[in-house]
DOLOVO-942709 format. One line per field, with one value per residue (C-alpha): residue number from 1; x, y, z. Coordinates in pm, whole numbers. Example, Ala and Ser with C-alpha at 12.3 -4.5 7.8 and 13.67 -1.06 7.14 Angstrom:
REM residues 2
resi	1 / 2
c1	1230 / 1367
c2	-450 / -106
c3	780 / 714
END
This chain:
REM residues 544
resi	1 / 2 / 3 / 4 / 5 / 6 / 7 / 8 / 9 / 10 / 11 / 12 / 13 / 14 / 15 / 16 / 17 / 18 / 19 / 20 / 21 / 22 / 23 / 24 / 25 / 26 / 27 / 28 / 29 / 30 / 31 / 32 / 33 / 34 / 35 / 36 / 37 / 38 / 39 / 40 / 41 / 42 / 43 / 44 / 45 / 46 / 47 / 48 / 49 / 50 / 51 / 52 / 53 / 54 / 55 / 56 / 57 / 58 / 59 / 60 / 61 / 62 / 63 / 64 / 65 / 66 / 67 / 68 / 69 / 70 / 71 / 72 / 73 / 74 / 75 / 76 / 77 / 78 / 79 / 80 / 81 / 82 / 83 / 84 / 85 / 86 / 87 / 88 / 89 / 90 / 91 / 92 / 93 / 94 / 95 / 96 / 97 / 98 / 99 / 100 / 101 / 102 / 103 / 104 / 105 / 106 / 107 / 108 / 109 / 110 / 111 / 112 / 113 / 114 / 115 / 116 / 117 / 118 / 119 / 120 / 121 / 122 / 123 / 124 / 125 / 126 / 127 / 128 / 129 / 130 / 131 / 132 / 133 / 134 / 135 / 136 / 137 / 138 / 139 / 140 / 141 / 142 / 143 / 144 / 145 / 146 / 147 / 148 / 149 / 150 / 151 / 152 / 153 / 154 / 155 / 156 / 157 / 158 / 159 / 160 / 161 / 162 / 163 / 164 / 165 / 166 / 167 / 168 / 169 / 170 / 171 / 172 / 173 / 174 / 175 / 176 / 177 / 178 / 179 / 180 / 181 / 182 / 183 / 184 / 185 / 186 / 187 / 188 / 189 / 190 / 191 / 192 / 193 / 194 / 195 / 196 / 197 / 198 / 199 / 200 / 201 / 202 / 203 / 204 / 205 / 206 / 207 / 208 / 209 / 210 / 211 / 212 / 213 / 214 / 215 / 216 / 217 / 218 / 219 / 220 / 221 / 222 / 223 / 224 / 225 / 226 / 227 / 228 / 229 / 230 / 231 / 232 / 233 / 234 / 235 / 236 / 237 / 238 / 239 / 240 / 241 / 242 / 243 / 244 / 245 / 246 / 247 / 248 / 249 / 250 / 251 / 252 / 253 / 254 / 255 / 256 / 257 / 258 / 259 / 260 / 261 / 262 / 263 / 264 / 265 / 266 / 267 / 268 / 269 / 270 / 271 / 272 / 273 / 274 / 275 / 276 / 277 / 278 / 279 / 280 / 281 / 282 / 283 / 284 / 285 / 286 / 287 / 288 / 289 / 290 / 291 / 292 / 293 / 294 / 295 / 296 / 297 / 298 / 299 / 300 / 301 / 302 / 303 / 304 / 305 / 306 / 307 / 308 / 309 / 310 / 311 / 312 / 313 / 314 / 315 / 316 / 317 / 318 / 319 / 320 / 321 / 322 / 323 / 324 / 325 / 326 / 327 / 328 / 329 / 330 / 331 / 332 / 333 / 334 / 335 / 336 / 337 / 338 / 339 / 340 / 341 / 342 / 343 / 344 / 345 / 346 / 347 / 348 / 349 / 350 / 351 / 352 / 353 / 354 / 355 / 356 / 357 / 358 / 359 / 360 / 361 / 362 / 363 / 364 / 365 / 366 / 367 / 368 / 369 / 370 / 371 / 372 / 373 / 374 / 375 / 376 / 377 / 378 / 379 / 380 / 381 / 382 / 383 / 384 / 385 / 386 / 387 / 388 / 389 / 390 / 391 / 392 / 393 / 394 / 395 / 396 / 397 / 398 / 399 / 400 / 401 / 402 / 403 / 404 / 405 / 406 / 407 / 408 / 409 / 410 / 411 / 412 / 413 / 414 / 415 / 416 / 417 / 418 / 419 / 420 / 421 / 422 / 423 / 424 / 425 / 426 / 427 / 428 / 429 / 430 / 431 / 432 / 433 / 434 / 435 / 436 / 437 / 438 / 439 / 440 / 441 / 442 / 443 / 444 / 445 / 446 / 447 / 448 / 449 / 450 / 451 / 452 / 453 / 454 / 455 / 456 / 457 / 458 / 459 / 460 / 461 / 462 / 463 / 464 / 465 / 466 / 467 / 468 / 469 / 470 / 471 / 472 / 473 / 474 / 475 / 476 / 477 / 478 / 479 / 480 / 481 / 482 / 483 / 484 / 485 / 486 / 487 / 488 / 489 / 490 / 491 / 492 / 493 / 494 / 495 / 496 / 497 / 498 / 499 / 500 / 501 / 502 / 503 / 504 / 505 / 506 / 507 / 508 / 509 / 510 / 511 / 512 / 513 / 514 / 515 / 516 / 517 / 518 / 519 / 520 / 521 / 522 / 523 / 524 / 525 / 526 / 527 / 528 / 529 / 530 / 531 / 532 / 533 / 534 / 535 / 536 / 537 / 538 / 539 / 540 / 541 / 542 / 543 / 544
c1	2360 / 2096 / 1989 / 1660 / 1471 / 1215 / 1168 / 1341 / 1515 / 1555 / 1718 / 1646 / 1954 / 1877 / 2086 / 2111 / 1983 / 1866 / 2227 / 2370 / 2132 / 2215 / 2573 / 2546 / 2313 / 2594 / 2870 / 2681 / 2585 / 2933 / 3062 / 2821 / 2772 / 2681 / 2308 / 2251 / 1902 / 1769 / 1817 / 1536 / 1645 / 1396 / 1391 / 1659 / 1657 / 1797 / 1585 / 1826 / 1680 / 1899 / 1916 / 2031 / 2174 / 2444 / 2488 / 2355 / 2225 / 2564 / 2773 / 2547 / 2564 / 2951 / 2948 / 2755 / 2948 / 3268 / 3129 / 3302 / 2996 / 3201 / 3141 / 2910 / 2711 / 2826 / 2662 / 2419 / 2103 / 1783 / 1522 / 1176 / 847 / 503 / 219 / -79 / -452 / -456 / -793 / -737 / -1005 / -752 / -608 / -834 / -739 / -399 / -429 / -616 / -368 / -82 / -265 / -229 / -474 / -516 / -381 / -60 / -19 / -44 / 192 / 456 / 416 / 505 / 769 / 958 / 1227 / 1193 / 1467 / 1386 / 1500 / 1397 / 1124 / 873 / 526 / 451 / 634 / 691 / 627 / 905 / 974 / 1029 / 1196 / 1132 / 1308 / 1026 / 988 / 627 / 493 / 516 / 162 / 66 / -62 / -430 / -547 / -723 / -574 / -794 / -858 / -836 / -650 / -695 / -370 / -199 / -307 / -33 / -6 / 178 / 310 / 532 / 806 / 751 / 547 / 455 / 246 / 29 / 145 / -189 / -523 / -402 / -458 / -261 / -278 / -133 / -299 / -436 / -376 / -399 / -383 / -140 / -185 / 194 / 237 / 459 / 496 / 492 / 606 / 650 / 875 / 1279 / 1301 / 931 / 970 / 910 / 1164 / 1464 / 1676 / 1872 / 1618 / 1549 / 1162 / 919 / 531 / 385 / -11 / -118 / -81 / 62 / 349 / 437 / 698 / 423 / 179 / 485 / 531 / 193 / 177 / 468 / 324 / 0 / 176 / 387 / 65 / 58 / -148 / -360 / -194 / -349 / -45 / -27 / -362 / -294 / -624 / -369 / -434 / -786 / -611 / -352 / -329 / -266 / -443 / -697 / -997 / -1169 / -1532 / -1580 / -1270 / -1453 / -1428 / -1091 / -825 / -462 / -116 / 151 / 517 / 771 / 758 / 1009 / 1327 / 1566 / 1334 / 1307 / 1490 / 1200 / 925 / 863 / 825 / 853 / 486 / 398 / 236 / 104 / 136 / 420 / 467 / 144 / 247 / 574 / 380 / 143 / 436 / 639 / 318 / 318 / 693 / 735 / 1023 / 905 / 955 / 672 / 364 / 68 / -318 / -399 / -760 / -944 / -1233 / -1302 / -1541 / -1270 / -1388 / -1159 / -1226 / -899 / -786 / -576 / -470 / -350 / -176 / -277 / -268 / -438 / -306 / -323 / -687 / -848 / -1155 / -1402 / -1255 / -1505 / -1443 / -1757 / -1655 / -1662 / -1548 / -1744 / -1562 / -1414 / -1070 / -817 / -687 / -330 / -240 / -157 / -433 / -518 / -765 / -892 / -932 / -1288 / -1287 / -1438 / -1268 / -1460 / -1296 / -1543 / -1574 / -1268 / -1421 / -1096 / -855 / -882 / -637 / -575 / -300 / -345 / -57 / -41 / 272 / 479 / 336 / 151 / 229 / 210 / 403 / 602 / 623 / 975 / 1047 / 779 / 433 / 331 / 20 / 77 / -241 / -103 / 181 / -66 / 173 / 166 / -128 / -476 / -717 / -868 / -1192 / -1455 / -1319 / -964 / -769 / -441 / -195 / -5 / 379 / 518 / 684 / 1055 / 1206 / 1321 / 1029 / 1118 / 1053 / 792 / 933 / 661 / 841 / 867 / 492 / 351 / 291 / -60 / -189 / -495 / -620 / -816 / -1178 / -1424 / -1575 / -1361 / -1060 / -826 / -524 / -192 / 57 / 415 / 621 / 916 / 864 / 1027 / 1136 / 885 / 739 / 911 / 592 / 387 / 371 / 459 / 67 / -67 / 189 / 42 / -306 / -242 / -112 / -405 / -667 / -830 / -821 / -1097 / -1008 / -1233 / -1385 / -1112 / -851 / -668 / -328 / -190 / -271 / -494 / -681 / -797 / -1047 / -1049 / -959 / -785 / -427 / -318 / 8 / 311 / 471 / 300 / 411 / 512 / 755 / 954 / 854 / 1116 / 1090 / 870 / 862 / 568 / 454 / 487 / 221 / 183 / -45 / -217 / -348 / -699 / -506 / -644 / -349 / -278 / -79 / 135 / 91 / 317 / 178 / 248 / 396 / 790 / 793 / 543 / 489 / 316 / 503 / 547 / 509 / 620 / 639 / 508 / 802 / 889 / 769 / 430 / 347 / 204 / -64 / -121 / -210 / -465 / -671 / -1047 / -1285 / -1413 / -1124 / -977 / -629 / -396 / 4 / 263 / 590 / 906 / 1282 / 1426 / 1575 / 1519 / 1120 / 1139 / 885 / 1037 / 928 / 1086 / 1153 / 966 / 1223 / 1501 / 1789 / 1800
c2	4037 / 3858 / 3461 / 3400 / 3060 / 2989 / 2617 / 2373 / 2292 / 2598 / 2970 / 3332 / 3546 / 3910 / 4118 / 4497 / 4507 / 4286 / 4304 / 4179 / 3896 / 3777 / 3818 / 3565 / 3322 / 3312 / 3257 / 2993 / 2821 / 2809 / 2657 / 2351 / 2298 / 1955 / 1938 / 2263 / 2256 / 2486 / 2816 / 3120 / 3474 / 3754 / 4095 / 4158 / 3796 / 3467 / 3140 / 2850 / 2506 / 2250 / 1870 / 1896 / 1591 / 1732 / 2074 / 2309 / 2681 / 2782 / 2662 / 2807 / 3123 / 3127 / 3061 / 3328 / 3580 / 3474 / 3492 / 3668 / 3938 / 4098 / 3948 / 4067 / 3889 / 4025 / 4030 / 4237 / 4215 / 4153 / 4424 / 4332 / 4501 / 4409 / 4537 / 4628 / 4741 / 4951 / 4823 / 4702 / 4685 / 4872 / 5138 / 5432 / 5303 / 5318 / 5676 / 5757 / 5625 / 5826 / 6127 / 6135 / 6060 / 5734 / 5883 / 5971 / 5626 / 5515 / 5778 / 5662 / 5289 / 5330 / 5579 / 5334 / 5099 / 4797 / 4536 / 4138 / 4099 / 3747 / 3502 / 3369 / 3326 / 3115 / 2978 / 3276 / 3575 / 3791 / 4090 / 4403 / 4698 / 5049 / 5345 / 5554 / 5622 / 5782 / 5409 / 5241 / 5124 / 4898 / 4540 / 4493 / 4406 / 4135 / 3909 / 3800 / 3430 / 3445 / 3674 / 3636 / 3526 / 3823 / 4083 / 4371 / 4452 / 4658 / 4588 / 4841 / 4947 / 4637 / 4566 / 4199 / 3996 / 3724 / 3403 / 3205 / 3240 / 3251 / 3401 / 3718 / 4043 / 4310 / 4575 / 4532 / 4811 / 4618 / 4304 / 4179 / 3882 / 3795 / 3453 / 3471 / 3109 / 2837 / 2522 / 2485 / 2773 / 2777 / 2907 / 2872 / 3182 / 3494 / 3733 / 3609 / 3788 / 4087 / 4160 / 4502 / 4530 / 4831 / 4831 / 5029 / 5104 / 4779 / 4820 / 5170 / 5106 / 4854 / 4706 / 4635 / 4457 / 4243 / 4141 / 4058 / 3863 / 3649 / 3587 / 3474 / 3261 / 3077 / 3087 / 2786 / 2468 / 2246 / 1907 / 1573 / 1404 / 1626 / 1449 / 1120 / 949 / 681 / 442 / 264 / -41 / -102 / -430 / -310 / 19 / 146 / 301 / 579 / 566 / 847 / 1060 / 1168 / 1527 / 1577 / 1313 / 1399 / 1235 / 1302 / 1227 / 1311 / 1659 / 1825 / 1966 / 2252 / 2472 / 2740 / 3006 / 2987 / 3033 / 2661 / 2505 / 2144 / 2038 / 1676 / 1450 / 1612 / 1344 / 1207 / 943 / 776 / 812 / 601 / 349 / 297 / 219 / -7 / -213 / -326 / -303 / 40 / 289 / 574 / 802 / 628 / 848 / 759 / 891 / 1157 / 1116 / 1410 / 1307 / 976 / 873 / 722 / 443 / 247 / -72 / -275 / -370 / -659 / -813 / -564 / -500 / -186 / -34 / 236 / 478 / 824 / 857 / 551 / 482 / 195 / -32 / -210 / -456 / -549 / -802 / -1176 / -1217 / -882 / -830 / -574 / -506 / -396 / -54 / -50 / -376 / -472 / -650 / -790 / -690 / -910 / -821 / -606 / -552 / -227 / -51 / 209 / 415 / 551 / 877 / 923 / 957 / 1141 / 1330 / 1437 / 1268 / 906 / 754 / 458 / 301 / 56 / -208 / -63 / 248 / 491 / 546 / 896 / 1185 / 1377 / 1781 / 1889 / 1545 / 1516 / 1339 / 1603 / 1826 / 2156 / 2326 / 2699 / 2655 / 2479 / 2224 / 1822 / 1604 / 1770 / 1646 / 1280 / 1244 / 993 / 791 / 856 / 554 / 519 / 327 / 87 / 7 / -354 / -378 / -395 / -711 / -663 / -539 / -324 / -527 / -350 / -306 / -390 / -173 / 129 / 77 / 76 / 464 / 453 / 823 / 969 / 1217 / 1527 / 1521 / 1782 / 1915 / 1648 / 1735 / 2009 / 1917 / 2033 / 2144 / 2225 / 2536 / 2713 / 3094 / 3330 / 3488 / 3765 / 3702 / 4064 / 4195 / 4096 / 4141 / 3861 / 3936 / 3896 / 3563 / 3448 / 3500 / 3324 / 3008 / 3042 / 2975 / 2727 / 2811 / 2654 / 2528 / 2719 / 2590 / 2822 / 2575 / 2379 / 2208 / 2589 / 2665 / 2615 / 2945 / 2954 / 3168 / 3271 / 3576 / 3806 / 3907 / 4270 / 4372 / 4552 / 4667 / 4880 / 4866 / 4659 / 4351 / 4292 / 3954 / 3671 / 3285 / 3095 / 2725 / 2485 / 2516 / 2897 / 3056 / 3372 / 3645 / 3890 / 4272 / 4078 / 3861 / 3545 / 3306 / 3104 / 2781 / 2705 / 2369 / 2202 / 2410 / 2760 / 3043 / 3037 / 3401 / 3612 / 3963 / 3916 / 3842 / 3487 / 3452 / 3102 / 2734 / 2426 / 2180 / 1919 / 1629 / 1776 / 1872 / 1560 / 1571 / 1956 / 1805 / 1606 / 1876 / 1871 / 2166 / 2233 / 2120 / 2310 / 2378 / 2492 / 2598 / 2524 / 2667 / 2448 / 2532 / 2517 / 2183 / 2020 / 2029 / 2082 / 2338 / 2640 / 3054 / 3256 / 3615 / 3777 / 3891 / 3692 / 3580 / 3255
c3	1781 / 2025 / 2021 / 2128 / 2159 / 1846 / 1968 / 2167 / 1820 / 1675 / 1758 / 1616 / 1572 / 1558 / 1309 / 1255 / 898 / 607 / 466 / 793 / 812 / 426 / 507 / 831 / 622 / 371 / 642 / 812 / 541 / 425 / 791 / 711 / 1088 / 1152 / 1291 / 1166 / 937 / 677 / 765 / 663 / 664 / 773 / 760 / 1040 / 1186 / 1085 / 1205 / 1260 / 1292 / 1464 / 1601 / 1982 / 1948 / 1700 / 1804 / 2085 / 2075 / 2248 / 1964 / 1720 / 1920 / 1948 / 1538 / 1462 / 1691 / 1513 / 1140 / 927 / 804 / 532 / 249 / 3 / -271 / -651 / -963 / -1191 / -1087 / -1262 / -1327 / -1354 / -1399 / -1260 / -1435 / -1182 / -1157 / -863 / -768 / -396 / -129 / 102 / -117 / 23 / 379 / 299 / 178 / 460 / 696 / 492 / 500 / 110 / -176 / -333 / -679 / -467 / -302 / -675 / -796 / -556 / -580 / -922 / -881 / -643 / -735 / -505 / -402 / -316 / 7 / 92 / 9 / 241 / 394 / 92 / -239 / -445 / -199 / -228 / 22 / -167 / 12 / -131 / -143 / -72 / 354 / 298 / 172 / 545 / 684 / 956 / 893 / 950 / 1320 / 1226 / 921 / 608 / 611 / 197 / -5 / -407 / -589 / -775 / -494 / -459 / -86 / 155 / 513 / 723 / 463 / 231 / -105 / -199 / -466 / -294 / -533 / -474 / -280 / 90 / 447 / 529 / 729 / 451 / 289 / -39 / -305 / -630 / -847 / -1124 / -1356 / -1344 / -1181 / -897 / -872 / -1172 / -1162 / -1541 / -1509 / -1450 / -1168 / -1079 / -844 / -1040 / -812 / -627 / -342 / -486 / -824 / -869 / -934 / -1016 / -1060 / -1331 / -1421 / -1621 / -1982 / -1960 / -2142 / -2436 / -2159 / -1923 / -2195 / -2304 / -1952 / -1919 / -2233 / -2143 / -1802 / -1941 / -2153 / -1885 / -1650 / -1463 / -1667 / -1511 / -1595 / -1606 / -1481 / -1161 / -1049 / -850 / -1050 / -1167 / -1425 / -1419 / -1608 / -1313 / -1183 / -846 / -719 / -439 / -633 / -401 / -350 / -82 / 23 / 345 / 464 / 342 / 250 / 136 / 28 / 322 / 370 / 622 / 386 / 140 / 288 / 64 / -68 / 201 / -39 / -261 / 9 / 46 / 394 / 441 / 514 / 571 / 803 / 1097 / 1327 / 1191 / 1465 / 1319 / 952 / 1042 / 1262 / 978 / 745 / 959 / 995 / 627 / 583 / 414 / 498 / 706 / 436 / 212 / 156 / 320 / 309 / 565 / 667 / 847 / 1040 / 900 / 601 / 338 / 149 / -83 / -304 / -350 / -722 / -652 / -325 / -66 / 260 / 444 / 805 / 943 / 1241 / 1422 / 1535 / 1589 / 1369 / 1319 / 1020 / 820 / 482 / 257 / 27 / 2 / 366 / 550 / 876 / 1094 / 1041 / 1308 / 1381 / 1472 / 1253 / 945 / 743 / 417 / 132 / -146 / -489 / -474 / -109 / 33 / 315 / 500 / 767 / 1048 / 1248 / 1511 / 1891 / 1959 / 1722 / 1392 / 1137 / 1087 / 846 / 571 / 442 / 186 / 145 / -124 / -138 / -357 / -741 / -749 / -921 / -661 / -682 / -566 / -476 / -224 / -215 / 91 / 8 / 114 / 151 / 199 / -66 / -305 / -388 / -385 / -540 / -508 / -245 / -335 / -531 / -562 / -880 / -845 / -876 / -651 / -836 / -582 / -638 / -586 / -218 / -185 / -192 / 157 / 375 / 667 / 985 / 1244 / 1577 / 1855 / 2106 / 1853 / 1736 / 2056 / 2118 / 2330 / 2340 / 2506 / 2183 / 2225 / 2210 / 2107 / 2438 / 2665 / 2900 / 2855 / 2625 / 2762 / 2541 / 2651 / 2498 / 2511 / 2550 / 2260 / 2027 / 2116 / 2456 / 2529 / 2352 / 2634 / 3003 / 3272 / 3379 / 2989 / 2981 / 3301 / 3164 / 2833 / 3024 / 3276 / 3086 / 2836 / 2432 / 2224 / 1885 / 1641 / 1297 / 1119 / 1188 / 928 / 819 / 824 / 1169 / 1448 / 1545 / 1912 / 2051 / 2439 / 2667 / 2399 / 2528 / 2514 / 2397 / 2607 / 2275 / 1971 / 1607 / 1344 / 1382 / 1057 / 889 / 1051 / 1009 / 1199 / 1305 / 1304 / 1647 / 1674 / 1897 / 1670 / 1794 / 1574 / 1721 / 1786 / 2070 / 1956 / 1914 / 1623 / 1664 / 1329 / 1177 / 899 / 624 / 799 / 597 / 659 / 748 / 959 / 1077 / 1413 / 1727 / 1857 / 2186 / 2212 / 2066 / 2103 / 2187 / 1904 / 2106 / 2141 / 1767 / 1692 / 1971 / 1824 / 1483 / 1611 / 1782 / 1678 / 1651 / 1991 / 2195 / 2493 / 2520 / 2779 / 2766 / 2987 / 2983 / 3006 / 2977 / 2641 / 2555 / 2882 / 2920 / 3292 / 3422 / 3433 / 3488 / 3250 / 3271 / 2906 / 2692 / 2864 / 2687 / 2602
END
């Protein structure tokens, strides 16, 4: 059992098999170690986040080494069937890679019995281990930016079904109409660890027809209550006149749902989110509006107190008393006043808080909008009316010391931004020379970047190892390296698990800066020692 650095506040524990991983997950869960967060099982690894003030990586390693792994989960597994149309665009390529015909790929896939090992990547995405050793294909060298929902795919020895449109690097062999994730269904995830799954040619059997019919009946429905439009007759509200490029509800995220493949999500610049809430007297967990590149225009219905932080934007108020509003301070809006956020000169995301908070229905106990998972309120649209709650009887006092956070935010085409990283867990997939090349060059933020991850462009890296890496848990800040050698820096809406090697991870303190990287910004990475943040040269593959 090896314990590797995953971030300055997370470790990745290597196990010998999926069974050992699940046994270790159960054993550490039962220990309830203070300071250990929500763990994420992978194919042969366990990701363990922790709070360094409560527990150390060495204490977690000792607990894992002493854990009793003899326990075996009991109970009769569920048996599920997934009717599939074998029309995937990679089916012919998969057949060629395996040296068999496309018909033989289909025959082997439908003849196999799969076991759900774990759920990750996205809500409802189950990793299925099969019993046919021939079905072993590499991931695509360059992941697709969009894979349709319901795509049946292969990667390594795993099969899976994409619950919704998302990026991914698996080989597509078919499609199904069975919804893998449905919040109107209990449980929301179609598959759970331990289930036995078979695939069938769509509508080939009466049982398949019944499964498909039931799935369609349970398909997600567009519910009016899920949109944060509010009620136009509310006495206290903010009306959206223009949403700008993208405006989302965000809070500090949703914890406790990793077992269903749901990541925490939440505000990319959490300090700015907290500051905006403190300025108007809200608790830190109250939802704000995360505004990308400005452009948001709101009209006050009833008097409001608001504050805007994060990426510095000009604030203008039109109404009975036209004026310029202060950035980074609370200010009042009268009934009918219109507030406009201009474009930021630096950074990307501004945060708008309103005293009392927004009246919108939470999804899985949070108002965070997760773009990859498709969870949370929709992006704002012109005409939305956002209800505002009455403020708490006791307002939270703003702290001048806590709120004073002068930061130099990155600019497109400006000075190079430095982000501190720790190496691991898969830096041993790269030579020392390649790691030196990674940290000695500027990487540029591409237009394909979003809340899921920052896609970077530069002098591509070459792996020292080839082959497939079994899917394992990933943290925010992880720097994943696809075979094309162009890194992807994961942000808050990243997949819980991934199968490309992670060279290193941005330390927790620098994640807000990473969330403010605009398209065109130049980034350079500097290696620091785990937990101390002091410069250090690490040996690739070193046990940490």
